[in-house]
All heavy atoms as TSV, in Angstrom:
chain	resi	resn	atom	element	x	y	z
A	1	MET	N	N	-20.037	117.462	184.076
A	1	MET	CA	C	-20.525	116.726	182.910
A	1	MET	C	C	-20.725	115.215	183.217
A	1	MET	O	O	-21.770	114.717	182.844
A	1	MET	CB	C	-19.398	116.833	181.780
A	1	MET	CG	C	-19.654	116.142	180.593
A	1	MET	SD	S	-18.387	116.403	179.318
A	1	MET	CE	C	-18.668	115.026	178.353
A	2	LEU	N	N	-19.769	114.667	184.003
A	2	LEU	CA	C	-19.863	113.264	184.269
A	2	LEU	C	C	-21.018	113.016	185.193
A	2	LEU	O	O	-21.797	111.964	185.170
A	2	LEU	CB	C	-18.651	112.748	184.840
A	2	LEU	CG	C	-17.421	112.732	183.983
A	2	LEU	CD1	C	-16.151	112.339	184.677
A	2	LEU	CD2	C	-17.619	111.851	182.684
A	3	ASP	N	N	-21.351	113.980	186.136
A	3	ASP	CA	C	-22.451	113.957	187.057
A	3	ASP	C	C	-23.809	113.882	186.267
A	3	ASP	O	O	-24.665	113.097	186.556
A	3	ASP	CB	C	-22.521	115.046	188.070
A	3	ASP	CG	C	-21.389	114.896	189.097
A	3	ASP	OD1	O	-20.779	113.804	189.262
A	3	ASP	OD2	O	-21.093	115.923	189.821
A	4	LEU	N	N	-23.890	114.711	185.350
A	4	LEU	CA	C	-24.955	114.888	184.454
A	4	LEU	C	C	-25.242	113.567	183.688
A	4	LEU	O	O	-26.447	113.151	183.667
A	4	LEU	CB	C	-25.010	116.020	183.536
A	4	LEU	CG	C	-25.148	117.449	184.216
A	4	LEU	CD1	C	-24.824	118.505	183.131
A	4	LEU	CD2	C	-26.594	117.600	184.691
A	5	GLN	N	N	-24.201	113.022	183.100
A	5	GLN	CA	C	-24.406	111.781	182.391
A	5	GLN	C	C	-24.766	110.641	183.330
A	5	GLN	O	O	-25.514	109.639	182.798
A	5	GLN	CB	C	-23.097	111.518	181.587
A	5	GLN	CG	C	-22.948	112.371	180.424
A	5	GLN	CD	C	-21.723	112.074	179.462
A	5	GLN	OE1	O	-20.587	112.109	180.042
A	5	GLN	NE2	N	-22.020	111.532	178.330
A	6	ALA	N	N	-24.200	110.630	184.486
A	6	ALA	CA	C	-24.598	109.612	185.497
A	6	ALA	C	C	-26.130	109.695	185.876
A	6	ALA	O	O	-26.737	108.587	186.076
A	6	ALA	CB	C	-23.734	109.690	186.719
A	7	ILE	N	N	-26.606	110.889	186.025
A	7	ILE	CA	C	-28.063	110.884	186.458
A	7	ILE	C	C	-29.039	110.889	185.331
A	7	ILE	O	O	-30.164	110.620	185.610
A	7	ILE	CB	C	-28.304	112.279	187.292
A	7	ILE	CG1	C	-27.987	113.523	186.437
A	7	ILE	CG2	C	-27.485	112.213	188.515
A	7	ILE	CD1	C	-28.438	114.917	187.200
A	8	ASP	N	N	-28.453	111.123	184.148
A	8	ASP	CA	C	-29.414	110.887	182.900
A	8	ASP	C	C	-28.556	110.311	181.741
A	8	ASP	O	O	-27.874	110.903	181.053
A	8	ASP	CB	C	-29.904	112.317	182.402
A	8	ASP	CG	C	-30.895	112.172	181.263
A	8	ASP	OD1	O	-31.025	111.124	180.712
A	8	ASP	OD2	O	-31.529	113.208	180.905
A	9	GLY	N	N	-28.664	108.913	181.801
A	9	GLY	CA	C	-27.838	108.088	180.876
A	9	GLY	C	C	-28.304	108.484	179.240
A	9	GLY	O	O	-27.596	108.006	178.425
A	10	GLN	N	N	-29.379	109.123	179.084
A	10	GLN	CA	C	-29.814	109.397	177.616
A	10	GLN	C	C	-29.280	110.728	177.286
A	10	GLN	O	O	-29.451	111.028	176.005
A	10	GLN	CB	C	-31.358	109.423	177.611
A	10	GLN	CG	C	-31.931	108.046	177.799
A	10	GLN	CD	C	-33.440	107.992	177.540
A	10	GLN	OE1	O	-33.980	109.067	177.051
A	10	GLN	NE2	N	-33.997	106.925	177.902
A	11	LEU	N	N	-28.671	111.558	178.098
A	11	LEU	CA	C	-27.979	112.766	177.685
A	11	LEU	C	C	-26.731	112.494	176.932
A	11	LEU	O	O	-25.770	111.813	177.513
A	11	LEU	CB	C	-27.761	113.614	178.987
A	11	LEU	CG	C	-27.495	115.110	178.883
A	11	LEU	CD1	C	-28.655	115.792	178.205
A	11	LEU	CD2	C	-27.098	115.683	180.164
A	12	ASP	N	N	-26.625	112.969	175.724
A	12	ASP	CA	C	-25.356	112.690	174.991
A	12	ASP	C	C	-24.304	113.539	175.436
A	12	ASP	O	O	-24.503	114.589	176.070
A	12	ASP	CB	C	-25.725	112.755	173.469
A	12	ASP	CG	C	-25.716	114.252	172.863
A	12	ASP	OD1	O	-25.101	115.136	173.370
A	12	ASP	OD2	O	-26.521	114.490	171.943
A	13	PRO	N	N	-23.109	113.169	175.183
A	13	PRO	CA	C	-21.858	113.876	175.747
A	13	PRO	C	C	-21.853	115.287	175.348
A	13	PRO	O	O	-21.460	116.170	176.121
A	13	PRO	CB	C	-20.752	113.112	175.073
A	13	PRO	CG	C	-21.229	111.731	174.931
A	13	PRO	CD	C	-22.675	111.932	174.348
A	14	ASN	N	N	-22.239	115.679	174.110
A	14	ASN	CA	C	-22.158	117.079	173.716
A	14	ASN	C	C	-23.111	117.874	174.555
A	14	ASN	O	O	-22.843	119.000	174.897
A	14	ASN	CB	C	-22.458	117.244	172.246
A	14	ASN	CG	C	-21.277	116.738	171.428
A	14	ASN	OD1	O	-20.131	116.816	171.711
A	14	ASN	ND2	N	-21.603	116.238	170.123
A	15	ASP	N	N	-24.373	117.427	174.729
A	15	ASP	CA	C	-25.326	118.164	175.537
A	15	ASP	C	C	-24.943	118.246	176.954
A	15	ASP	O	O	-25.087	119.335	177.543
A	15	ASP	CB	C	-26.613	117.428	175.489
A	15	ASP	CG	C	-27.447	117.648	174.033
A	15	ASP	OD1	O	-26.902	118.463	173.228
A	15	ASP	OD2	O	-28.317	116.823	173.784
A	16	ALA	N	N	-24.325	117.172	177.494
A	16	ALA	CA	C	-23.750	117.259	178.883
A	16	ALA	C	C	-22.722	118.252	179.042
A	16	ALA	O	O	-22.671	118.981	179.950
A	16	ALA	CB	C	-23.430	115.857	179.285
A	17	LEU	N	N	-21.829	118.346	178.018
A	17	LEU	CA	C	-20.727	119.363	178.062
A	17	LEU	C	C	-21.326	120.714	177.992
A	17	LEU	O	O	-20.923	121.553	178.830
A	17	LEU	CB	C	-19.779	119.068	176.932
A	17	LEU	CG	C	-18.708	120.147	176.827
A	17	LEU	CD1	C	-17.713	120.020	177.972
A	17	LEU	CD2	C	-17.945	119.923	175.467
A	18	ILE	N	N	-22.215	120.960	177.128
A	18	ILE	CA	C	-22.801	122.349	177.015
A	18	ILE	C	C	-23.519	122.683	178.254
A	18	ILE	O	O	-23.245	123.818	178.803
A	18	ILE	CB	C	-23.784	122.369	175.801
A	18	ILE	CG1	C	-23.004	122.215	174.472
A	18	ILE	CG2	C	-24.678	123.673	175.843
A	18	ILE	CD1	C	-23.756	122.009	173.347
A	19	ILE	N	N	-24.359	121.947	178.815
A	19	ILE	CA	C	-25.210	122.302	179.904
A	19	ILE	C	C	-24.284	122.439	181.234
A	19	ILE	O	O	-24.545	123.219	182.182
A	19	ILE	CB	C	-26.427	121.454	180.185
A	19	ILE	CG1	C	-27.480	122.007	181.151
A	19	ILE	CG2	C	-26.096	120.008	180.663
A	19	ILE	CD1	C	-28.126	123.252	180.645
A	20	SER	N	N	-23.281	121.583	181.333
A	20	SER	CA	C	-22.372	121.669	182.434
A	20	SER	C	C	-21.616	122.884	182.527
A	20	SER	O	O	-21.380	123.557	183.659
A	20	SER	CB	C	-21.461	120.466	182.470
A	20	SER	OG	O	-20.459	120.467	181.390
A	21	GLN	N	N	-21.358	123.489	181.320
A	21	GLN	CA	C	-20.693	124.821	181.301
A	21	GLN	C	C	-21.576	125.890	181.879
A	21	GLN	O	O	-21.143	126.839	182.570
A	21	GLN	CB	C	-20.245	125.238	179.899
A	21	GLN	CG	C	-19.137	124.285	179.381
A	21	GLN	CD	C	-17.913	124.436	180.167
A	21	GLN	OE1	O	-17.383	125.581	180.368
A	21	GLN	NE2	N	-17.237	123.376	180.589
A	22	VAL	N	N	-22.876	125.877	181.520
A	22	VAL	CA	C	-23.882	126.808	182.051
A	22	VAL	C	C	-24.045	126.596	183.424
A	22	VAL	O	O	-24.107	127.637	184.203
A	22	VAL	CB	C	-25.212	126.629	181.239
A	22	VAL	CG1	C	-26.283	127.446	181.850
A	22	VAL	CG2	C	-25.079	126.798	179.823
A	23	LEU	N	N	-24.080	125.470	183.946
A	23	LEU	CA	C	-24.290	125.176	185.433
A	23	LEU	C	C	-23.105	125.553	186.133
A	23	LEU	O	O	-23.182	125.884	187.393
A	23	LEU	CB	C	-24.613	123.633	185.665
A	23	LEU	CG	C	-25.990	123.173	185.138
A	23	LEU	CD1	C	-26.110	121.693	185.276
A	23	LEU	CD2	C	-27.113	123.826	185.947
A	24	ALA	N	N	-21.891	125.597	185.530
A	24	ALA	CA	C	-20.678	125.912	186.267
A	24	ALA	C	C	-20.571	127.413	186.553
A	24	ALA	O	O	-19.833	127.786	187.551
A	24	ALA	CB	C	-19.383	125.436	185.427
A	25	ASP	N	N	-21.291	128.127	185.823
A	25	ASP	CA	C	-21.459	129.621	186.125
A	25	ASP	C	C	-22.507	129.896	187.219
A	25	ASP	O	O	-23.590	129.682	186.968
A	25	ASP	CB	C	-21.742	130.350	184.883
A	25	ASP	CG	C	-21.871	131.948	185.038
A	25	ASP	OD1	O	-21.786	132.370	186.274
A	25	ASP	OD2	O	-22.166	132.619	184.143
A	26	PRO	N	N	-22.137	130.245	188.419
A	26	PRO	CA	C	-23.007	130.288	189.462
A	26	PRO	C	C	-24.156	131.327	189.430
A	26	PRO	O	O	-25.048	131.379	189.974
A	26	PRO	CB	C	-22.121	130.515	190.779
A	26	PRO	CG	C	-20.880	131.121	190.299
A	26	PRO	CD	C	-20.720	130.566	188.823
A	27	ASP	N	N	-23.857	132.227	188.428
A	27	ASP	CA	C	-24.833	133.365	188.168
A	27	ASP	C	C	-25.573	133.369	186.982
A	27	ASP	O	O	-26.348	134.276	186.662
A	27	ASP	CB	C	-24.041	134.770	188.359
A	27	ASP	CG	C	-23.481	134.973	189.784
A	27	ASP	OD1	O	-24.126	134.743	190.680
A	27	ASP	OD2	O	-22.202	135.303	189.757
A	28	SER	N	N	-25.382	132.210	186.163
A	28	SER	CA	C	-26.164	132.119	184.825
A	28	SER	C	C	-27.649	131.933	185.200
A	28	SER	O	O	-28.093	131.160	186.183
A	28	SER	CB	C	-25.654	130.998	183.952
A	28	SER	OG	O	-25.730	129.767	184.716
A	29	LYS	N	N	-28.436	132.715	184.483
A	29	LYS	CA	C	-29.884	132.641	184.683
A	29	LYS	C	C	-30.671	132.011	183.631
A	29	LYS	O	O	-31.743	131.466	183.914
A	29	LYS	CB	C	-30.471	134.053	185.051
A	29	LYS	CG	C	-29.920	134.845	186.189
A	29	LYS	CD	C	-30.466	136.168	186.302
A	29	LYS	CE	C	-29.684	136.855	187.557
A	29	LYS	NZ	N	-30.192	138.211	187.615
A	30	PHE	N	N	-30.183	132.023	182.442
A	30	PHE	CA	C	-30.961	131.528	181.316
A	30	PHE	C	C	-30.018	130.611	180.460
A	30	PHE	O	O	-28.835	130.890	180.282
A	30	PHE	CB	C	-31.454	132.633	180.418
A	30	PHE	CG	C	-32.557	133.487	181.026
A	30	PHE	CD1	C	-32.205	134.650	181.661
A	30	PHE	CD2	C	-33.895	133.050	181.020
A	30	PHE	CE1	C	-33.278	135.482	182.274
A	30	PHE	CE2	C	-34.911	133.747	181.619
A	30	PHE	CZ	C	-34.474	135.002	182.236
A	31	PHE	N	N	-30.625	129.597	179.808
A	31	PHE	CA	C	-29.922	128.857	178.861
A	31	PHE	C	C	-31.060	128.637	177.744
A	31	PHE	O	O	-32.018	128.075	177.958
A	31	PHE	CB	C	-29.500	127.481	179.463
A	31	PHE	CG	C	-28.962	126.526	178.322
A	31	PHE	CD1	C	-27.780	126.909	177.623
A	31	PHE	CD2	C	-29.594	125.332	178.138
A	31	PHE	CE1	C	-27.325	126.045	176.676
A	31	PHE	CE2	C	-28.990	124.451	177.161
A	31	PHE	CZ	C	-27.977	124.835	176.497
A	32	PHE	N	N	-30.663	129.175	176.535
A	32	PHE	CA	C	-31.542	128.994	175.422
A	32	PHE	C	C	-31.203	127.920	174.464
A	32	PHE	O	O	-29.928	127.852	174.001
A	32	PHE	CB	C	-31.583	130.369	174.680
A	32	PHE	CG	C	-32.029	131.515	175.494
A	32	PHE	CD1	C	-31.126	132.441	175.983
A	32	PHE	CD2	C	-33.371	131.598	175.630
A	32	PHE	CE1	C	-31.645	133.417	176.769
A	32	PHE	CE2	C	-33.849	132.782	176.446
A	32	PHE	CZ	C	-32.953	133.628	177.031
A	33	THR	N	N	-32.118	127.024	174.119
A	33	THR	CA	C	-31.881	125.937	173.321
A	33	THR	C	C	-33.038	125.492	172.521
A	33	THR	O	O	-34.165	125.658	173.047
A	33	THR	CB	C	-31.295	124.689	174.024
A	33	THR	OG1	O	-31.087	123.610	173.181
A	33	THR	CG2	C	-32.255	124.302	175.099
A	34	ALA	N	N	-32.949	125.136	171.288
A	34	ALA	CA	C	-34.048	124.578	170.548
A	34	ALA	C	C	-34.279	123.090	170.751
A	34	ALA	O	O	-35.228	122.503	170.348
A	34	ALA	CB	C	-33.796	124.765	169.072
A	35	ASP	N	N	-33.292	122.489	171.562
A	35	ASP	CA	C	-33.496	121.051	171.780
A	35	ASP	C	C	-34.451	120.868	172.934
A	35	ASP	O	O	-34.198	121.099	174.125
A	35	ASP	CB	C	-32.062	120.579	172.274
A	35	ASP	CG	C	-31.864	119.072	172.467
A	35	ASP	OD1	O	-32.971	118.453	172.488
A	35	ASP	OD2	O	-30.790	118.627	172.338
A	36	ALA	N	N	-35.580	120.286	172.661
A	36	ALA	CA	C	-36.664	119.952	173.476
A	36	ALA	C	C	-36.269	118.999	174.643
A	36	ALA	O	O	-36.654	119.144	175.803
A	36	ALA	CB	C	-37.888	119.480	172.786
A	37	LYS	N	N	-35.480	118.048	174.355
A	37	LYS	CA	C	-35.103	117.055	175.380
A	37	LYS	C	C	-34.246	117.749	176.408
A	37	LYS	O	O	-34.203	117.262	177.584
A	37	LYS	CB	C	-34.336	115.871	174.728
A	37	LYS	CG	C	-33.049	116.031	174.183
A	37	LYS	CD	C	-32.538	114.881	173.576
A	37	LYS	CE	C	-31.144	115.179	172.892
A	37	LYS	NZ	N	-30.547	114.170	172.092
A	38	MET	N	N	-33.597	118.865	176.086
A	38	MET	CA	C	-32.767	119.545	177.178
A	38	MET	C	C	-33.791	120.371	177.912
A	38	MET	O	O	-33.615	120.644	179.187
A	38	MET	CB	C	-31.675	120.343	176.599
A	38	MET	CG	C	-30.505	119.369	176.145
A	38	MET	SD	S	-29.175	120.240	175.431
A	38	MET	CE	C	-28.462	120.932	176.903
A	39	ARG	N	N	-34.664	121.143	177.268
A	39	ARG	CA	C	-35.610	122.019	177.996
A	39	ARG	C	C	-36.526	121.329	178.925
A	39	ARG	O	O	-36.950	121.889	179.904
A	39	ARG	CB	C	-36.479	122.713	176.871
A	39	ARG	CG	C	-35.695	123.804	176.094
A	39	ARG	CD	C	-36.650	124.755	175.420
A	39	ARG	NE	N	-37.756	124.087	174.761
A	39	ARG	CZ	C	-37.771	123.673	173.481
A	39	ARG	NH1	N	-36.703	123.787	172.801
A	39	ARG	NH2	N	-38.739	123.151	172.959
A	40	ARG	N	N	-36.876	120.098	178.518
A	40	ARG	CA	C	-37.869	119.228	179.403
A	40	ARG	C	C	-37.148	118.245	180.309
A	40	ARG	O	O	-37.761	117.377	180.785
A	40	ARG	CB	C	-38.843	118.632	178.426
A	40	ARG	CG	C	-39.669	119.683	177.655
A	40	ARG	CD	C	-40.732	118.970	176.984
A	40	ARG	NE	N	-41.411	119.899	175.993
A	40	ARG	CZ	C	-41.485	119.817	174.743
A	40	ARG	NH1	N	-40.936	118.773	174.082
A	40	ARG	NH2	N	-42.113	120.834	174.064
A	41	ASN	N	N	-35.903	118.345	180.410
A	41	ASN	CA	C	-35.106	117.352	181.191
A	41	ASN	C	C	-35.227	117.574	182.612
A	41	ASN	O	O	-34.557	118.511	183.271
A	41	ASN	CB	C	-33.698	117.387	180.731
A	41	ASN	CG	C	-32.977	116.176	181.230
A	41	ASN	OD1	O	-32.987	115.879	182.390
A	41	ASN	ND2	N	-32.171	115.594	180.374
A	42	SER	N	N	-36.028	116.850	183.402
A	42	SER	CA	C	-36.117	117.047	184.866
A	42	SER	C	C	-34.704	116.595	185.612
A	42	SER	O	O	-34.673	117.284	186.579
A	42	SER	CB	C	-37.231	116.175	185.364
A	42	SER	OG	O	-37.040	114.745	185.197
A	43	ALA	N	N	-33.985	115.805	185.096
A	43	ALA	CA	C	-32.719	115.514	185.737
A	43	ALA	C	C	-31.837	116.728	185.781
A	43	ALA	O	O	-31.183	116.998	186.800
A	43	ALA	CB	C	-32.069	114.260	184.999
A	44	ILE	N	N	-31.808	117.500	184.644
A	44	ILE	CA	C	-31.002	118.663	184.645
A	44	ILE	C	C	-31.522	119.786	185.736
A	44	ILE	O	O	-30.762	120.252	186.509
A	44	ILE	CB	C	-30.928	119.378	183.219
A	44	ILE	CG1	C	-30.192	118.411	182.261
A	44	ILE	CG2	C	-30.289	120.763	183.275
A	44	ILE	CD1	C	-30.320	118.946	180.823
A	45	LEU	N	N	-32.819	119.842	185.744
A	45	LEU	CA	C	-33.404	120.814	186.642
A	45	LEU	C	C	-33.227	120.454	188.079
A	45	LEU	O	O	-32.943	121.273	188.936
A	45	LEU	CB	C	-34.892	121.041	186.316
A	45	LEU	CG	C	-35.210	121.608	184.860
A	45	LEU	CD1	C	-36.656	121.702	184.636
A	45	LEU	CD2	C	-34.581	122.969	184.809
A	46	ASP	N	N	-33.290	119.206	188.403
A	46	ASP	CA	C	-33.087	118.640	189.766
A	46	ASP	C	C	-31.620	118.825	190.171
A	46	ASP	O	O	-31.400	119.179	191.316
A	46	ASP	CB	C	-33.508	117.138	189.849
A	46	ASP	CG	C	-34.925	116.942	189.723
A	46	ASP	OD1	O	-35.759	117.864	189.842
A	46	ASP	OD2	O	-35.418	115.730	189.489
A	47	TYR	N	N	-30.685	118.557	189.167
A	47	TYR	CA	C	-29.361	118.838	189.553
A	47	TYR	C	C	-28.963	120.220	189.784
A	47	TYR	O	O	-28.292	120.468	190.697
A	47	TYR	CB	C	-28.524	118.245	188.292
A	47	TYR	CG	C	-26.916	118.292	188.612
A	47	TYR	CD1	C	-26.441	117.350	189.568
A	47	TYR	CD2	C	-26.268	119.007	187.871
A	47	TYR	CE1	C	-25.086	117.379	189.764
A	47	TYR	CE2	C	-24.819	119.082	188.052
A	47	TYR	CZ	C	-24.327	118.206	189.003
A	47	TYR	OH	O	-22.893	118.230	189.316
A	48	GLU	N	N	-29.591	121.113	189.045
A	48	GLU	CA	C	-29.376	122.516	189.141
A	48	GLU	C	C	-29.893	123.026	190.509
A	48	GLU	O	O	-29.214	123.654	191.265
A	48	GLU	CB	C	-30.145	123.326	187.982
A	48	GLU	CG	C	-29.854	124.839	188.030
A	48	GLU	CD	C	-30.726	125.618	188.938
A	48	GLU	OE1	O	-31.780	125.094	189.263
A	48	GLU	OE2	O	-30.272	126.653	189.469
A	49	SER	N	N	-30.963	122.410	190.938
A	49	SER	CA	C	-31.660	122.811	192.255
A	49	SER	C	C	-30.691	122.293	193.376
A	49	SER	O	O	-30.514	123.012	194.262
A	49	SER	CB	C	-32.985	122.161	192.257
A	49	SER	OG	O	-33.549	122.387	193.655
A	50	ARG	N	N	-30.129	121.037	193.223
A	50	ARG	CA	C	-29.183	120.498	194.169
A	50	ARG	C	C	-28.065	121.454	194.287
A	50	ARG	O	O	-27.503	121.755	195.430
A	50	ARG	CB	C	-28.935	119.092	193.815
A	50	ARG	CG	C	-28.056	118.409	194.859
A	50	ARG	CD	C	-27.789	117.049	194.551
A	50	ARG	NE	N	-26.501	116.891	193.972
A	50	ARG	CZ	C	-26.093	115.944	193.214
A	50	ARG	NH1	N	-26.839	115.060	192.830
A	50	ARG	NH2	N	-24.856	115.994	192.714
A	51	LEU	N	N	-27.455	121.862	193.163
A	51	LEU	CA	C	-26.300	122.810	193.202
A	51	LEU	C	C	-26.561	124.090	193.945
A	51	LEU	O	O	-25.741	124.518	194.712
A	51	LEU	CB	C	-25.890	123.087	191.769
A	51	LEU	CG	C	-25.204	122.021	190.911
A	51	LEU	CD1	C	-24.937	122.433	189.522
A	51	LEU	CD2	C	-23.929	121.483	191.588
A	52	ARG	N	N	-27.787	124.608	193.810
A	52	ARG	CA	C	-28.206	125.805	194.557
A	52	ARG	C	C	-28.253	125.522	196.024
A	52	ARG	O	O	-27.719	126.327	196.801
A	52	ARG	CB	C	-29.496	126.350	193.994
A	52	ARG	CG	C	-29.394	127.381	192.974
A	52	ARG	CD	C	-30.655	128.128	192.600
A	52	ARG	NE	N	-31.515	127.173	191.888
A	52	ARG	CZ	C	-32.791	126.861	192.202
A	52	ARG	NH1	N	-33.370	127.474	193.233
A	52	ARG	NH2	N	-33.415	125.990	191.580
A	53	LYS	N	N	-28.892	124.361	196.451
A	53	LYS	CA	C	-28.963	124.002	197.804
A	53	LYS	C	C	-27.563	123.849	198.476
A	53	LYS	O	O	-27.365	124.074	199.712
A	53	LYS	CB	C	-29.788	122.770	198.030
A	53	LYS	CG	C	-31.197	123.103	197.769
A	53	LYS	CD	C	-32.055	121.813	197.833
A	53	LYS	CE	C	-33.524	121.989	197.462
A	53	LYS	NZ	N	-34.349	120.895	197.285
A	54	GLU	N	N	-26.653	123.372	197.640
A	54	GLU	CA	C	-25.254	123.214	198.166
A	54	GLU	C	C	-24.476	124.374	198.112
A	54	GLU	O	O	-23.280	124.434	198.669
A	54	GLU	CB	C	-24.628	122.007	197.353
A	54	GLU	CG	C	-25.233	120.636	197.538
A	54	GLU	CD	C	-24.742	119.668	196.490
A	54	GLU	OE1	O	-23.864	120.033	195.640
A	54	GLU	OE2	O	-25.128	118.434	196.627
A	55	GLY	N	N	-24.896	125.455	197.594
A	55	GLY	CA	C	-24.326	126.799	197.571
A	55	GLY	C	C	-23.268	126.855	196.299
A	55	GLY	O	O	-22.573	127.872	196.322
A	56	ALA	N	N	-23.394	125.908	195.310
A	56	ALA	CA	C	-22.644	126.027	194.244
A	56	ALA	C	C	-23.191	127.006	193.170
A	56	ALA	O	O	-22.381	127.440	192.205
A	56	ALA	CB	C	-22.356	124.644	193.557
A	57	ARG	N	N	-24.403	127.326	193.227
A	57	ARG	CA	C	-25.033	128.282	192.255
A	57	ARG	C	C	-25.791	129.382	193.124
A	57	ARG	O	O	-26.361	129.018	194.163
A	57	ARG	CB	C	-26.133	127.595	191.425
A	57	ARG	CG	C	-25.361	126.662	190.407
A	57	ARG	CD	C	-26.346	126.146	189.324
A	57	ARG	NE	N	-27.261	127.153	188.800
A	57	ARG	CZ	C	-26.920	128.052	187.816
A	57	ARG	NH1	N	-25.722	128.056	187.245
A	57	ARG	NH2	N	-27.736	128.935	187.358
A	58	ASN	N	N	-25.843	130.491	192.570
A	58	ASN	CA	C	-26.478	131.696	193.281
A	58	ASN	C	C	-27.921	131.997	192.754
A	58	ASN	O	O	-28.708	132.608	193.544
A	58	ASN	CB	C	-25.631	132.911	193.172
A	58	ASN	CG	C	-24.305	132.810	193.646
A	58	ASN	OD1	O	-24.022	132.157	194.806
A	58	ASN	ND2	N	-23.241	133.333	192.946
A	59	THR	N	N	-28.111	131.533	191.496
A	59	THR	CA	C	-29.434	131.840	190.892
A	59	THR	C	C	-29.988	130.596	190.259
A	59	THR	O	O	-29.281	129.640	189.962
A	59	THR	CB	C	-29.316	132.848	189.838
A	59	THR	OG1	O	-28.461	132.383	188.812
A	59	THR	CG2	C	-28.796	134.241	190.389
A	60	GLY	N	N	-31.310	130.571	190.188
A	60	GLY	CA	C	-32.103	129.591	189.401
A	60	GLY	C	C	-31.796	129.663	187.950
A	60	GLY	O	O	-31.618	130.739	187.433
A	61	LEU	N	N	-31.666	128.508	187.287
A	61	LEU	CA	C	-31.569	128.449	185.835
A	61	LEU	C	C	-32.864	128.125	185.166
A	61	LEU	O	O	-33.473	127.215	185.489
A	61	LEU	CB	C	-30.492	127.483	185.457
A	61	LEU	CG	C	-30.209	127.310	183.966
A	61	LEU	CD1	C	-29.429	128.521	183.550
A	61	LEU	CD2	C	-29.254	126.090	183.740
A	62	LYS	N	N	-33.076	129.041	184.114
A	62	LYS	CA	C	-34.296	128.807	183.316
A	62	LYS	C	C	-33.934	128.285	181.921
A	62	LYS	O	O	-33.048	128.932	181.356
A	62	LYS	CB	C	-35.157	129.954	183.220
A	62	LYS	CG	C	-35.776	130.550	184.497
A	62	LYS	CD	C	-36.397	131.842	184.331
A	62	LYS	CE	C	-37.009	132.279	185.652
A	62	LYS	NZ	N	-35.975	132.746	186.725
A	63	ILE	N	N	-34.327	127.128	181.537
A	63	ILE	CA	C	-33.939	126.598	180.245
A	63	ILE	C	C	-35.145	126.800	179.325
A	63	ILE	O	O	-36.284	126.362	179.503
A	63	ILE	CB	C	-33.680	125.083	180.356
A	63	ILE	CG1	C	-32.485	124.880	181.272
A	63	ILE	CG2	C	-33.279	124.549	178.909
A	63	ILE	CD1	C	-32.254	123.428	181.655
A	64	ARG	N	N	-34.937	127.626	178.253
A	64	ARG	CA	C	-36.013	128.053	177.336
A	64	ARG	C	C	-35.584	128.028	175.973
A	64	ARG	O	O	-34.370	128.042	175.626
A	64	ARG	CB	C	-36.495	129.474	177.653
A	64	ARG	CG	C	-36.897	129.616	179.167
A	64	ARG	CD	C	-38.056	130.545	179.245
A	64	ARG	NE	N	-38.688	130.428	180.574
A	64	ARG	CZ	C	-38.732	131.468	181.406
A	64	ARG	NH1	N	-38.436	132.645	180.985
A	64	ARG	NH2	N	-39.345	131.321	182.521
A	65	GLU	N	N	-36.511	128.090	175.083
A	65	GLU	CA	C	-36.370	128.187	173.585
A	65	GLU	C	C	-35.959	129.610	173.220
A	65	GLU	O	O	-35.293	129.876	172.338
A	65	GLU	CB	C	-37.456	127.616	172.804
A	65	GLU	CG	C	-37.133	127.496	171.302
A	65	GLU	CD	C	-38.177	126.779	170.580
A	65	GLU	OE1	O	-39.272	126.472	171.117
A	65	GLU	OE2	O	-37.911	126.426	169.433
A	66	SER	N	N	-36.725	130.573	173.852
A	66	SER	CA	C	-36.561	131.963	173.394
A	66	SER	C	C	-36.931	132.856	174.731
A	66	SER	O	O	-37.335	132.311	175.773
A	66	SER	CB	C	-37.458	132.377	172.270
A	66	SER	OG	O	-38.747	132.266	172.685
A	67	LEU	N	N	-36.846	134.200	174.538
A	67	LEU	CA	C	-37.093	135.018	175.698
A	67	LEU	C	C	-38.605	135.049	175.932
A	67	LEU	O	O	-39.108	135.604	177.000
A	67	LEU	CB	C	-36.578	136.414	175.357
A	67	LEU	CG	C	-35.197	136.640	175.595
A	67	LEU	CD1	C	-34.778	138.069	175.171
A	67	LEU	CD2	C	-34.795	136.486	177.049
A	68	ASP	N	N	-39.515	134.652	175.044
A	68	ASP	CA	C	-40.900	134.701	175.175
A	68	ASP	C	C	-41.436	133.868	176.378
A	68	ASP	O	O	-41.009	132.939	176.710
A	68	ASP	CB	C	-41.598	134.291	173.904
A	68	ASP	CG	C	-41.340	135.142	172.695
A	68	ASP	OD1	O	-40.928	136.333	172.989
A	68	ASP	OD2	O	-41.439	134.749	171.565
């Protein structure tokens, strides 16, 4: 959570807490949210990619509004 807030100062604490829980699960594949600022947040996607490269995550995370 603190790492996410450090790389994106505009991410509010509640959003950082929620997405950090998703990122902490190494096998999570999807995160569904209606919050456009979370879906389009390149800092979150870059951080997720870094976690995969470091071996902390096994799968890529897709942040979407729905299954469509």
